[in-house]
C-alpha positions in Angstrom: 29.5 6.6 30.7 32.1 5.9 28.0 31.3 6.7 24.4 31.6 3.0 23.5 29.1 2.1 26.2 26.4 4.5 24.8 27.1 3.3 21.2 26.4 -0.3 22.2 23.5 0.5 24.5 20.3 -1.3 23.4 16.8 -2.2 24.4 15.8 -5.8 23.9 12.2 -6.5 22.7 10.2 -9.8 22.3 7.1 -10.1 20.2 4.5 -11.8 22.4 1.5 -14.0 21.4 -0.8 -10.9 21.1 1.6 -9.5 18.6 2.7 -6.8 21.0 6.4 -5.9 21.5 7.4 -6.6 25.1 10.4 -4.7 26.6 12.8 -7.3 28.1 15.3 -4.8 29.5 18.1 -2.5 28.7 21.8 -3.5 28.3 24.9 -3.5 26.2 25.3 -5.7 23.1 28.4 -7.4 21.8 29.3 -10.1 19.4 31.6 -13.0 20.4 32.2 -16.7 19.9 30.1 -18.8 22.4 31.4 -22.3 23.0 28.1 -23.8 24.0 26.4 -22.4 20.9 29.3 -23.3 18.7 29.4 -20.1 16.8 29.5 -16.3 16.7 26.7 -15.0 18.8 24.9 -11.8 19.9 25.2 -11.1 23.6 23.2 -8.6 25.6 24.1 -8.0 29.3 21.8 -6.1 31.6 23.1 -2.7 32.6 21.4 -3.2 36.0 23.1 -6.3 37.3 25.2 -7.6 34.4 23.0 -10.7 33.9 22.7 -12.1 30.3 19.5 -10.9 28.7 20.2 -12.5 25.3 22.5 -15.2 23.9 21.6 -15.7 20.2 23.8 -17.5 17.7 24.2 -15.7 14.3 23.0 -18.5 12.0 23.7 -18.4 8.3 20.1 -19.0 7.4 18.5 -16.5 9.8 17.0 -13.4 8.1 18.1 -10.3 9.9 16.5 -6.9 9.0 17.8 -3.4 9.7 15.0 -0.8 10.1 15.1 3.0 10.7 18.9 3.0 11.1 18.8 2.0 14.8 16.7 -1.2 14.8 17.7 -4.9 14.0 14.9 -7.4 13.9 15.0 -11.2 13.4 13.1 -14.4 14.1 14.6 -16.9 16.6 14.2 -20.5 15.4 10.6 -19.8 14.1 9.5 -19.5 17.7 9.5 -15.8 18.4 10.6 -12.5 17.0 13.4 -10.4 18.6 14.5 -6.8 18.2 17.4 -4.7 19.3 16.8 -1.0 19.5 20.1 0.9 19.6 20.6 4.3 21.3 23.0 5.4 18.5 23.2 4.7 14.8 26.9 4.0 14.9 26.4 1.0 17.3 23.7 -0.4 15.1 25.9 -0.1 12.0 28.7 -1.9 13.9 26.7 -4.9 15.0 25.0 -5.0 11.6 28.4 -5.3 10.0 29.3 -8.2 12.3 26.2 -10.0 11.4 26.8 -9.5 7.6 30.4 -10.7 8.0 29.3 -13.9 9.6 26.6 -14.5 6.9 28.9 -13.4 4.1 26.6 -10.5 3.1 27.2 -6.9 1.9 26.6 -4.6 4.9 24.9 -2.1 2.5 21.8 -4.4 2.4 18.9 -4.0 4.8 17.8 -7.7 4.8 20.4 -10.5 5.0 18.2 -13.3 3.8 15.0 -13.8 1.8 12.3 -14.9 4.2 11.4 -18.4 3.0 9.2 -20.4 5.3 7.5 -23.6 4.5 4.1 -23.0 6.0 1.3 -25.4 6.3 -0.3 -23.7 3.4 2.8 -24.4 1.3 3.0 -28.0 2.3 -0.6 -28.7 1.2 -0.7 -26.3 -1.7 -0.3 -28.9 -4.4 -2.5 -31.5 -2.6 -5.0 -29.6 -0.4 -7.1 -32.8 0.1 -4.2 -34.3 1.9 -4.5 -31.8 4.7 -6.0 -33.3 7.8 -9.7 -32.4 8.5 -10.5 -30.1 11.5 -12.3 -31.9 14.3 -14.7 -29.5 15.9 -15.0 -29.5 19.7 -18.4 -30.5 21.2 -20.8 -27.6 21.0 -21.2 -27.1 24.7 -21.1 -24.1 27.0 -18.0 -25.3 28.7 -16.2 -25.5 25.3 -16.9 -22.0 24.1 -13.4 -20.8 25.0 -11.9 -23.7 23.1 -14.1 -23.1 20.1 -13.3 -19.4 20.0 -9.5 -20.2 20.2 -9.9 -22.7 17.3 -11.5 -20.1 15.1 -8.8 -17.5 15.9 -6.0 -19.9 15.1 -7.5 -21.1 11.8 -8.2 -17.7 10.2 -4.6 -16.8 9.1 -4.2 -20.1 7.1 -6.3 -20.4 3.9 -6.1 -24.3 3.8 -7.3 -24.6 7.4 -10.0 -22.0 6.7 -11.3 -24.2 4.0 -11.3 -27.2 6.3 -13.1 -25.3 9.0 -15.8 -24.2 6.5 -16.3 -27.9 5.5 -16.6 -28.9 9.1 -19.2 -26.2 9.9 -21.2 -27.1 6.8 -21.2 -30.8 7.4 -22.1 -30.9 11.0 -24.8 -28.2 11.1 -22.6 -26.4 13.6 -24.0 -22.9 13.1 -27.5 -24.0 14.3 -25.9 -25.6 17.4 -24.0 -22.4 18.1 -27.3 -20.4 17.9 -28.9 -22.8 20.4 -26.0 -22.1 22.8 -26.7 -18.4 22.2 -30.3 -18.7 23.5 -29.0 -20.6 26.5 -26.3 -18.0 27.3 -28.9 -15.1 26.9 -31.3 -16.9 29.2 -28.6 -17.5 31.8 -27.1 -14.0 31.2 -23.8 -15.6 30.6 -21.9 -12.5 29.4 -18.6 -14.3 28.9 -20.3 -16.9 26.8 -22.0 -14.3 24.8 -18.7 -12.5 24.2 -17.1 -15.7 23.0 -20.1 -16.3 20.6 -19.6 -12.8 19.2 -16.0 -13.6 18.4 -16.9 -17.0 16.9 -19.6 -15.5 14.6 -17.4 -12.7 13.5 -14.8 -15.3 12.5 -17.6 -17.2 10.6 -18.2 -14.0 8.6 -14.5 -13.8 7.9 -14.5 -17.2 6.4 -16.1 -15.4 3.4 -18.2 -18.3 2.1 -21.5 -17.8 0.3 -22.8 -21.2 1.6 -22.4 -20.0 5.2 -24.1 -16.7 4.4 -27.1 -18.6 3.1 -27.4 -20.4 6.5 -26.7 -17.2 8.5 -29.3 -15.1 6.6 -32.1 -17.6 6.3 -35.5 -16.3 7.6 -35.3 -18.6 10.7 -31.7 -17.7 11.7 -31.0 -14.1 10.7 -32.4 -12.4 13.8 -30.5 -14.8 16.0 -27.3 -13.9 14.2 -28.1 -10.2 14.7 -28.7 -11.0 18.4 -25.3 -12.6 18.7 -23.6 -9.6 17.1 -25.3 -7.3 19.7 -22.8 -8.6 22.4 -19.7 -6.9 21.2 -17.1 -7.1 24.0 -16.1 -3.5 23.1 -19.5 -2.2 24.1 -20.5 -1.5 27.7 -24.1 -2.4 27.0 -25.5 -4.7 24.3 -26.8 -2.9 21.2 -30.5 -3.0 20.3 -30.3 -4.1 16.7 -33.1 -6.7 16.8 -35.6 -4.2 18.3 -34.8 -1.7 15.6 -35.2 -4.2 12.7 -38.4 -5.8 14.1 -40.2 -2.9 15.6 -38.8 0.5 14.4 -38.4 -0.3 10.7 -41.6 -0.4 8.8 -41.9 -1.8 5.3 -44.1 0.1 2.9 -45.7 -1.6 -0.1 -46.4 1.3 -2.5 -47.7 -1.2 -5.0 -48.9 -4.6 -3.5 -46.4 -7.3 -4.2 -48.0 -10.7 -4.9 -44.7 -12.5 -5.4 -43.7 -14.0 -2.0 -40.2 -14.8 -3.1 -39.7 -11.2 -4.2 -41.0 -9.9 -0.9 -38.6 -12.2 1.1 -35.7 -11.2 -1.0 -36.4 -7.5 -0.4 -36.5 -8.1 3.4 -33.4 -10.2 3.4 -31.4 -7.7 1.4 -32.3 -4.8 3.7 -31.3 -6.8 6.8 -28.0 -8.0 5.3 -27.2 -4.5 4.2 -27.9 -3.3 7.8 -25.5 -6.0 9.2 -22.8 -5.0 6.7 -23.2 -1.2 7.1 -24.2 -0.8 10.8 -23.4 -3.9 12.9 -20.1 -5.3 11.6 -16.9 -3.3 12.4 -15.7 -0.9 9.7 -13.9 -2.5 6.8 -10.5 -1.1 7.9 -10.5 -3.5 10.8 -10.2 -6.5 8.4 -7.7 -7.4 5.8 -8.4 -6.2 2.2 -11.3 -8.0 0.6 -11.9 -10.1 3.7 -15.7 -9.5 3.3 -15.8 -9.4 -0.5 -18.3 -12.4 -0.6 -20.7 -10.5 1.7 -20.7 -7.6 -0.7 -21.2 -9.9 -3.6 -24.2 -11.5 -1.7 -25.9 -8.2 -1.4 -25.0 -7.3 -5.1 -26.6 -10.5 -6.5 -29.7 -10.1 -4.3 -30.3 -6.6 -5.9 -29.9 -8.1 -9.3 -32.5 -10.7 -8.5 -34.9 -8.1 -7.2 -34.6 -6.0 -10.3 -35.1 -9.0 -12.5 -38.2 -10.2 -10.6 -39.8 -6.8 -10.7 -39.2 -6.5 -14.5 -40.7 -10.0 -15.0 -43.9 -8.9 -13.2 -46.2 -7.8 -16.0 -48.5 -5.8 -13.7 -46.2 -4.2 -11.2 -44.4 -1.4 -13.2 -47.3 -0.5 -15.4 -49.4 -0.1 -12.2 -46.7 2.0 -10.6 -46.5 4.5 -13.6 -50.2 4.6 -13.9 -50.6 5.8 -10.3 -47.6 8.1 -10.7 -49.2 10.0 -13.6 -52.8 9.9 -12.2 -54.1 13.3 -11.2 -56.2 11.6 -8.5 -53.1 10.2 -6.7 -52.5 12.2 -3.5 -49.1 13.8 -2.8 -48.1 11.3 0.0 -48.7 8.3 -2.2 -47.0 9.9 -5.2 -44.0 10.7 -3.0 -43.7 7.0 -1.9 -44.0 5.9 -5.5 -41.2 8.3 -6.6 -38.9 7.2 -3.7 -39.5 3.5 -4.6 -38.7 4.2 -8.3 -35.5 6.0 -7.2 -34.5 3.0 -5.0 -35.3 0.7 -7.9 -33.1 2.7 -10.3 -30.3 2.6 -7.7 -30.6 -1.2 -7.6 -30.4 -1.3 -11.4 -26.8 0.0 -11.2 -25.8 -3.5 -10.3 -27.0 -4.9 -13.7 -24.7 -5.8 -16.5 -24.7 -3.2 -19.4 -26.9 -5.2 -21.7 -29.4 -5.9 -18.9 -29.3 -2.2 -17.8 -30.1 -1.1 -21.4 -33.1 -3.3 -21.4 -34.1 -2.0 -17.9 -34.0 1.7 -19.0 -35.8 1.0 -22.3 -38.6 -0.6 -20.2 -38.7 2.5 -18.0 -38.8 4.8 -21.1 -41.5 2.8 -22.8 -43.6 3.0 -19.6 -43.3 6.8 -19.5 -40.5 7.5 -17.0 -39.4 10.7 -18.7 -42.9 12.0 -18.9 -43.4 11.2 -15.2 -40.2 13.1 -14.4 -41.7 16.1 -16.3 -44.8 15.9 -14.1 -42.8 15.7 -10.9 -40.5 18.6 -11.7 -43.5 20.8 -12.2 -44.6 20.1 -8.6 -43.6 22.1 -5.5 -42.4 19.1 -3.4 -38.6 19.4 -2.9 -38.3 15.8 -1.8 -40.0 14.4 -4.9 -38.0 16.8 -7.1 -34.8 15.6 -5.6 -35.7 12.0 -6.2 -36.8 12.7 -9.7 -33.5 14.4 -10.5 -31.7 11.3 -9.2 -33.8 9.1 -11.5 -33.2 11.4 -14.4 -29.5 11.4 -13.7 -29.3 7.6 -13.8 -31.1 7.6 -17.2 -29.0 10.3 -18.8 -25.7 8.8 -17.6 -26.6 5.5 -19.1 -28.2 6.6 -22.3 -28.1 10.3 -23.2 -29.2 9.5 -26.8 -32.5 8.0 -25.5 -33.2 11.2 -23.6 -32.3 13.4 -26.6 -34.6 11.4 -28.8 -37.4 11.9 -26.3 -36.8 15.7 -26.1 -36.7 16.1 -29.9 -40.0 14.2 -30.3 -41.8 16.2 -27.6 -40.5 19.4 -29.2 -42.7 18.8 -32.2 -45.9 19.4 -30.2 -44.9 21.2 -27.0 -44.1 24.8 -26.1 -40.7 25.8 -24.9 -41.9 26.1 -21.3 -43.1 22.5 -21.2 -39.9 20.8 -22.6 -38.2 18.4 -20.3 -34.8 20.0 -20.8 -36.1 23.4 -20.1 -37.8 22.2 -16.9 -34.4 20.8 -15.9 -32.7 24.1 -16.6 -35.3 26.0 -14.7 -34.9 23.7 -11.8 -31.2 24.4 -11.9 -31.8 28.1 -12.0 -34.4 28.1 -9.2 -32.5 25.8 -6.8 -33.3 26.9 -3.2 -30.2 25.3 -1.7 -27.8 28.1 -0.7 -24.9 25.9 -1.9 -26.8 25.0 -5.1 -26.0 21.3 -4.6 -28.9 20.3 -6.8 -28.0 22.9 -9.4 -24.5 21.4 -9.7 -26.0 18.0 -10.3 -28.4 19.3 -13.0 -25.5 21.2 -14.7 -23.7 17.9 -15.1 -26.9 16.4 -16.6 -27.2 19.2 -19.1 -23.6 19.0 -20.0 -24.0 15.3 -20.7 -27.0 16.0 -23.0 -25.2 18.7 -25.1 -21.8 16.9 -25.2 -21.1 16.1 -28.9 -18.6 13.4 -27.8 -21.5 11.0 -26.9 -23.7 11.8 -29.8 -24.2 9.3 -32.6 -24.2 9.7 -36.3 -26.3 7.5 -38.7 -26.6 7.3 -42.5 -29.8 9.3 -42.5 -29.2 12.0 -39.9 -26.6 13.4 -37.5 -27.7 13.6 -33.9 -25.2 16.3 -33.2 -26.6 18.6 -35.9 -30.2 17.9 -35.1 -30.1 18.1 -31.3 -27.7 21.1 -31.0 -29.8 23.0 -33.5 -32.9 22.3 -31.4 -31.1 23.2 -28.2 -29.9 26.6 -29.4 -33.2 27.4 -30.9 -35.5 26.2 -28.0 -33.5 26.1 -24.8 -30.4 28.3 -24.9 -32.4 31.4 -24.1 -33.6 29.7 -20.9 -30.1 28.9 -19.8 -28.7 32.4 -20.4 -31.7 34.4 -19.2 -30.4 34.9 -15.6 -27.0 36.0 -17.0 -28.6 38.6 -19.4 -31.0 39.8 -16.6 -28.1 40.4 -14.3 -25.8 42.2 -16.7 -28.1 44.9 -18.1 -26.0 47.7 -16.5 -22.3 48.3 -16.3 -22.1 46.0 -13.2 -24.1 43.0 -12.0 -27.5 43.9 -10.8 -27.4 41.2 -8.0 -24.2 40.0 -6.5 -25.2 37.9 -3.5 -23.5 34.5 -3.0 -26.3 32.4 -4.3 -26.7 34.5 -7.5 -22.9 34.4 -8.0 -22.9 30.6 -7.7 -25.6 30.4 -10.4 -23.8 32.8 -12.7 -20.6 30.7 -12.2 -22.5 27.5 -13.2 -23.9 29.2 -16.3 -20.5 30.4 -17.3 -19.1 26.9 -16.9 -21.7 25.6 -19.3 -21.1 28.4 -21.8 -17.4 27.8 -21.7 -18.1 24.1 -22.4 -20.2 25.2 -25.4 -17.4 27.4 -26.8 -15.0 24.4 -26.7 -17.3 21.8 -28.2 -20.0 23.7 -30.2 -17.9 25.7 -32.7 -20.7 26.7 -35.1 -23.8 27.1 -33.0 -22.2 28.9 -30.1 -20.3 31.2 -32.5 -23.6 32.2 -34.0 -25.2 32.7 -30.6 -22.3 34.8 -29.2 -22.4 37.2 -32.1 -26.2 37.5 -32.4 -26.6 38.2 -28.7 -23.4 40.1 -28.2 -22.9 37.5 -25.4 -19.2 38.2 -24.6 -19.9 41.8 -23.8 -22.6 40.7 -21.2 -20.3 38.1 -19.7 -17.5 40.6 -19.2 -19.8 42.7 -17.0 -19.3 39.9 -14.4 -15.7 41.0 -14.2 -17.0 43.6 -11.8 -18.5 41.0 -9.5 -17.4 41.1 -5.9 -16.9 37.3 -6.0 -13.5 36.4 -7.4 -14.7 33.0 -8.7 -17.4 34.7 -10.9 -14.8 37.2 -12.3 -12.5 34.3 -13.1 -15.3 32.4 -14.7 -16.0 35.4 -17.0 -12.3 35.7 -17.9 -12.1 31.9 -18.5 -15.0 32.3 -21.0 -13.1 34.9 -23.0 -9.8 33.0 -22.7 -11.5 29.9 -24.2 -12.8 32.1 -27.1 -9.3 33.6 -27.8 -7.7 30.2 -27.4 -9.6 29.0 -30.5 -7.5 31.6 -32.5 -10.4 32.1 -35.0 -10.3 35.3 -37.0 -14.1 35.5 -36.8 -13.9 35.8 -33.0 -10.9 38.2 -33.2 -12.8 40.6 -35.4 -15.8 40.5 -33.1 -13.6 41.3 -30.1 -11.6 44.1 -31.7 -14.6 45.8 -33.3 -16.6 45.5 -30.1 -13.7 46.9 -28.0 -14.2 43.9 -25.7 -10.8 44.2 -24.2 -11.9 47.5 -22.5 -13.6 45.7 -19.5 -10.7 43.3 -19.1 -8.1 46.1 -19.0 -10.4 48.1 -16.7 -10.6 45.1 -14.3 -6.9 44.6 -14.5 -6.3 48.2 -13.6 -8.8 48.0 -10.8 -7.1 45.0 -9.4 -3.9 47.1 -9.1 -0.7 45.5 -7.9 -2.4 42.7 -5.9 -0.8 39.4 -6.7 -3.8 37.1 -6.8 -5.4 34.6 -9.1 -7.3 37.2 -11.2 -4.0 39.1 -11.8 -2.3 35.9 -12.9 -5.1 34.8 -15.2 -5.2 38.2 -16.9 -1.5 38.2 -17.5 -1.7 34.7 -18.8 -4.4 35.9 -21.3 -2.1 38.6 -22.7 0.9 36.2 -22.6 -1.1 33.7 -24.7 -1.8 36.4 -27.3 1.9 37.3 -27.4 3.1 33.8 -27.6 0.7 32.7 -30.3 1.3 35.9 -32.2 -2.4 36.7 -32.7 -1.7 39.9 -34.8 -5.2 41.3 -34.8 -5.5 41.2 -31.0 -1.9 42.4 -30.5 -2.5 45.4 -32.7 -5.8 46.2 -31.0 -4.3 46.0 -27.5 -1.3 48.2 -28.3 -3.3 50.8 -30.3 -6.1 51.2 -27.8 -5.0 50.1 -24.3 -1.2 50.4 -24.1 -1.4 53.5 -22.0 -3.1 51.5 -19.2 -0.7 48.6 -19.5 2.7 50.1 -20.2 3.3 50.8 -16.5 3.2 47.1 -15.7 6.8 46.1 -15.6 6.9 43.2 -13.1 6.3 41.0 -16.2 7.8 41.5 -19.6 4.5 40.6 -21.4 3.4 44.1 -22.4 6.8 45.4 -23.4 7.1 42.3 -25.6 3.7 43.0 -27.1 4.7 46.6 -27.9 8.0 45.4 -29.4 6.2 42.9 -31.6 3.7 45.5 -32.7 6.5 48.0 -33.6 8.3 45.3 -35.6 5.1 44.5 -37.5 4.5 48.2 -38.3 8.1 48.5 -39.5 7.6 45.6 -41.9 4.4 47.0 -43.2 5.7 50.6 -43.7 9.3 50.0 -45.0 9.5 46.5 -46.5 8.5 45.7 -50.1 6.5 42.6 -50.9 8.6 39.6 -52.1 7.1 37.2 -54.6 8.8 33.8 -53.8 7.6 32.0 -57.0 9.0 34.5 -59.5 11.9 35.7 -57.3 10.8 39.3 -58.1 10.4 42.4 -56.0 6.9 43.9 -56.6 6.1 47.4 -55.5 2.7 48.5 -54.3 1.8 50.3 -57.5 2.2 47.0 -59.5 0.1 45.2 -57.0 -2.7 47.8 -57.4 -2.6 47.3 -61.1 -2.7 43.5 -60.7 -5.7 43.9 -58.4 -7.6 46.1 -60.8 -7.1 43.6 -63.6 -8.4 40.8 -61.3 -11.6 42.7 -60.4 -12.1 43.6 -64.0 -12.0 39.9 -64.8 -14.5 39.3 -62.0 -16.9 41.9 -63.4 -16.7 40.3 -66.8 -17.7 37.0 -65.3 -20.6 38.5 -63.4 -21.8 40.2 -66.7 -22.0 36.8 -68.3 -19.0 37.2 -70.6 -16.8 34.2 -71.3 -13.2 34.2 -70.2 -10.4 32.4 -72.1 -9.7 29.2 -70.1 -6.3 29.0 -68.4 -4.1 26.0 -68.4 -3.2 24.4 -65.1 0.3 26.0 -65.0 -0.9 29.5 -65.5 -3.7 29.0 -63.0 -1.3 27.8 -60.4 1.0 30.8 -61.0 -1.9 33.3 -60.7 -3.2 31.6 -57.5 0.3 32.1 -55.9 0.4 35.7 -57.1 -3.0 36.4 -55.8 -2.1 35.0 -52.4 0.8 37.5 -52.1 -1.5 40.3 -53.4 -4.2 39.5 -50.9 -1.8 39.5 -47.9 -0.4 42.9 -49.0 -3.9 44.4 -49.4 -5.1 43.0 -46.0 -2.1 44.8 -44.3 -2.9 47.9 -46.2 -6.6 47.7 -45.4 -5.8 47.3 -41.7 -3.8 50.6 -41.8 -6.7 52.4 -43.5 -9.2 51.1 -41.0 -7.0 52.2 -38.1 -6.8 55.7 -39.6 -10.6 55.7 -40.1 -11.1 54.5 -36.5 -9.1 57.5 -35.3 -11.0 59.9 -37.6 -14.6 58.6 -37.2 -16.6 56.1 -35.2 -18.0 53.1 -37.0 -21.7 53.3 -37.7 -24.2 51.1 -39.4 -25.5 52.0 -42.8 -29.3 52.4 -42.9 -29.6 52.0 -46.7 -29.1 48.8 -48.6 -25.4 48.1 -48.9 -23.0 45.5 -49.9 -23.3 42.5 -47.7 -20.5 39.8 -47.4 -21.8 36.4 -46.6 -19.3 34.7 -44.3 -20.2 31.2 -45.4 -20.5 31.6 -49.2 -18.1 34.4 -49.7 -20.4 36.0 -52.4 -21.3 39.7 -52.4 -25.1 40.4 -52.5 -27.2 43.4 -52.0 -29.2 42.8 -48.9 -30.1 44.6 -45.7 -27.3 44.8 -43.1 -27.3 42.0 -40.5 -25.9 43.0 -37.2 -25.9 41.8 -33.6 -29.1 43.7 -33.1 -31.1 42.5 -36.1 -29.7 39.0 -36.7 -31.7 35.9 -37.7 -30.8 34.4 -34.3 -32.9 37.0 -32.4 -36.3 36.4 -30.9 -38.5 39.4 -29.9 -37.9 40.6 -26.5 -34.7 38.6 -25.9 -31.6 40.3 -24.6 -29.9 42.2 -27.4 -32.9 42.0 -29.7 -34.6 45.1 -31.3 -37.0 45.1 -28.4 -34.3 45.2 -25.8 -32.1 48.2 -24.8 -28.6 48.0 -26.2 -25.6 47.1 -24.1 -24.0 50.2 -22.5 -21.1 51.4 -24.5 -21.6 49.0 -27.4 -19.5 50.1 -30.4 -22.2 48.6 -32.6 -24.5 51.4 -31.5 -22.1 54.1 -32.6 -19.5 54.1 -29.8 -15.9 53.5 -31.0 -12.9 52.0 -29.2 -11.0 54.6 -27.2 -7.6 55.4 -28.8 -4.8 57.7 -27.9 -6.1 60.3 -30.4 -9.9 60.0 -30.0 -12.5 59.5 -27.3 -16.0 58.0 -27.5 -17.6 61.3 -26.7 -15.9 63.4 -29.5 -15.9 61.4 -32.7 -14.6 63.2 -35.7 -14.6 62.4 -39.5 -13.2 64.0 -42.5 -15.8 66.3 -44.2 -14.4 65.4 -47.6 -14.5 61.7 -47.1 -16.0 59.9 -50.1 -19.1 58.0 -48.9 -18.4 55.1 -51.1 -15.0 54.7 -49.7 -16.4 54.8 -46.2 -18.9 52.1 -47.1 -16.2 49.9 -48.6 -13.9 50.4 -45.6 -16.7 49.2 -43.3 -17.1 45.9 -45.0 -15.2 44.3 -42.1 -18.0 45.4 -39.7 -20.8 44.2 -42.0 -19.1 40.9 -42.7 -18.6 40.3 -39.0 -22.2 40.1 -38.1 -23.6 38.5 -41.3 -23.6 34.8 -40.5 -25.5 31.9 -42.0 -29.0 31.1 -41.0 -29.3 28.9 -37.9 -30.9 26.1 -39.9 -28.1 25.9 -42.3 -26.4 22.5 -42.8 -23.0 22.6 -41.1 -21.8 19.0 -40.9 -18.2 19.9 -40.4 -18.9 23.1 -38.5 -16.3 25.0 -40.5 -16.6 28.1 -42.6 -16.6 27.2 -46.3 -13.7 28.9 -48.2 -14.8 31.9 -50.3 -15.4 31.1 -53.9 -14.1 34.5 -54.8 -12.3 37.1 -52.7 -14.4 40.2 -51.9 -13.2 43.3 -53.8 -10.9 45.3 -51.6 -11.0 49.1 -51.5 -7.8 50.9 -52.6 
């Protein structure tokens, strides 16, 4: 076969009445002028016998479409659709160019004309009443085929659908069709029953509420269900009527006296069954074809909720039985399941009506009832109660928080609703912890400051978070503390790991949104140290959760947290886990490198210095990323600046050496002492005050650098230890120096007896706060050394950073903005 023959070789297709492409044969296409058609035409001759398969004039108004590079499709005189499928792309392009030339179009387009058809809908769009009415065939057995065909032909056209709806409604046609159904079923006329199925399916697709009212009436709904049993696609009829009439049993947990309410409940269940079970899946129909049916069910549920709320005896009776100790478990289970279904229906209400609904439930004691149910051992009831609680919290978390605060005034911690919810989360028996995940979401909603309200008299955020951290936080973290007593997790099975992961997710959320309270809690309980024990879990998602918690803390870039991390040597478990992971390229490796990269990129000097001075030996061999070399370079540059560069005073354009700075510092503290002794200082004018402030800023920065070097030297010489005698205590919030006992992570105000990290609990292994220093290149934790000639007062002063780290404000302090108040006076620095 010649190349030109293969290039022009095509298959001719015709779209039949069933919308299926029918193969009309294979041949060769050409374009030529045909005398009888009076124009350029497409000709297809059969390759079998040379007969003409197609003669089609290329008309200027015909819309040709090129698809998939080898297909040309068009409609022939609005009668049928044709398609040419080419064997080769070149042949398709050649014929397409001929078509475009005849129509005066650019061959680069894929469609030669906009498809403009004046359909029946367009003709009657402006005057729909002018469309002729549809005359229904007589409702007889012999006419079922004709009736079914009429319904099929009407559905594609909205105007004719409307006319068909009017005809059905006016003539009572649906009742007549149901009479035919009984006749066909009695006569076992299967073809007639199949036709009726198609007719009634089409009636559903008309999407009219008035027709649904007829279909779902008490005297017709079971006949409609019967018609829908005879789906032609099924070998045997379904048994939907038997299921709805005999298998399904309706339980009245509380007697319903309102007959309209009872009928509405039955109707809604049956219609929902038709929609979900009997009718074909929605993908069979066009989008929104059954939207009115969905709306019908929706408004039924709204009516049911409204009628139950209006019944003055129904809901009070339900909650009275629910709270009654004499109610047996089976009855209580039915009551809880009914209440759950009732709350599910309430989701259909408008926001203002839903608010009224949940206030009604709250006033009737719904939250107290949930407390009772959560204390029981029935898993089914607990699951339903959690769903009900979830609905309430999602709609109005403030209402739940108000309830919790009120009950906290006269209840022990163990009986608080929020603690019962947390305990249910912790003790979830599901291996996948499905219920625990749901409860974690509920707790997160309750402690989310974003949905807390503020009024003129009180702040919900301050009040509730203070309550939560004082009364509930220990319940949430108890499993984590219990599992991290040793250097590795005590239990590491999958279910325990899942629970630890959920707790870590909540704690990470707290770090992000509860700046003040969680900071207090982390320091008082030494929480980060315990979390980092989970880096040794055998489950990667737990280790990643622990690392994510630390990353969130470091991401805040707060000096308070940085001091806590460096003085607690809390990078040690991270570096150890990084070393244990080796050269494996996995998510843990990437997450740890990202952590160090963040410290480098954000130039967090305290952490950078700590990492290089204490852990560089474990990290310097990592060369597949430049992170650690860059950290070391940045550290060296910082040290060079500190050791060799004098301080520059920008305001006075003067170079000031360190001796001058020390003299200025002494004069400053002499002035402070005079103020403390009650002596009067000469007032400074604004200009002098501004000048001194600028100078003191420069002095302070210089002394901080100097102090950092001295503390490093001290760390190499002697491990930090707590002073047992009264010593200077720097209050972080006020910035004033007072003589008070030392507050530390082991005797802080936030501790309760017996809690992890409290005086009654064993200290964390390797805690530097118990006398164990960070490992450095020159020292080790086992052989601490100190200078025998060291002045004790100097040591005390040099340890002010440690004392200041753990001395935080009382938990009940007012912290509207959750920020540390700037120091009124700078603490005196040792020289």
